[in-house]
Residue, then its C-alpha position, 0 to 999 in steps of 0.5 A: m500500500r502506498s501512503r498518500r501524501p498530503e497535498t499542499l495547498s497554497v494559500i494566498n493571504k488577502t486582506a478583507g475589507a472596504t476602502l475609504v472610497e467605498l465607505v464614503i460612497t456608501i455613506v452618501i447613498i444612505s444619506v440620500a435615502i434617509a433625506g428622502v424618507v425624512g422629507a416624506f415624513s415631514l410632508i405627511a406630518g404637515r398634513s396630519a391635522d387636515p382630516l381632523s379639521q375636516t371632521r370638525a368642520v363637518a360636525l360644526a356645519q351639521l350642528y348649525m344646519d340641524e338647528i337652522l332647518s328646525r326653525k320656522y321658514d319666516d318670522d310670520t309663519p305660524p306653528g306647523g307652517r299652515p297657513k303658509r306665508d306668501g312671499c320671501s323676505i330675509d329679515t334678521e329680527e333677533s339680535d341675540r342668538k338664543d332668540y333666533d326663531d326663524v331661518d332669516d335670523y341666522n343671516a346675521i352670523n358672519n365670521a363668528s366663533p362657533e356657538n351652540a343654540d344658547g349662544e355658548s362657546l363650543g369649547p377649545a376644540y372649535s375656538s380657532f374655527t369661524v362660521s358664516v351663514t347666508v340665507t337667500c330666497a332661492g325657490g327657482e333653484v329647486d323648481l319652485s317659485d322664488d318665494e317658496a324656498k330659501r337657500i342656507d349657505i354655511t361656510i366653516t373656516d378652519p384654523s388653516s384658513q381652509d373654507y368648507l361650504f355647506t348648502a341646504y334648502r328650507a321650503n315654505f310649507 
């Protein structure tokens, strides 16, 4: 039997690692990627309050619209709406919010701080909002004679000065 001789391996000793140029290029690439991610986050963070403001504006408009539509068509309209009053006029008779008893009275609200039906503040969550209400005779817009309906436009302005417009019609019945 022959004995086997171990084969000799030649080992070349190489240094493993990165050069300074490779490290600088890696740092630059990672910095550009991080800058892009941070820029995207700042854009998202800047708009994160928008949905909350929109939700509050809708809730505020709904509060006002429900209140206005529950009032009489005109100051001379009897309870129940019959007999119906002829004509359409916009007369703001009451000056105090808690005395508003017909749709026309709300026409006096212009860039006002939000209040409930008793004229009390809605609190700090709505303190930076403003409300404006415009009432006009607009029966022709809903296929009625001009004196048969009033259009109610509510404009809510949020803290970032974004306007939200809500419209409803109150018919004379």
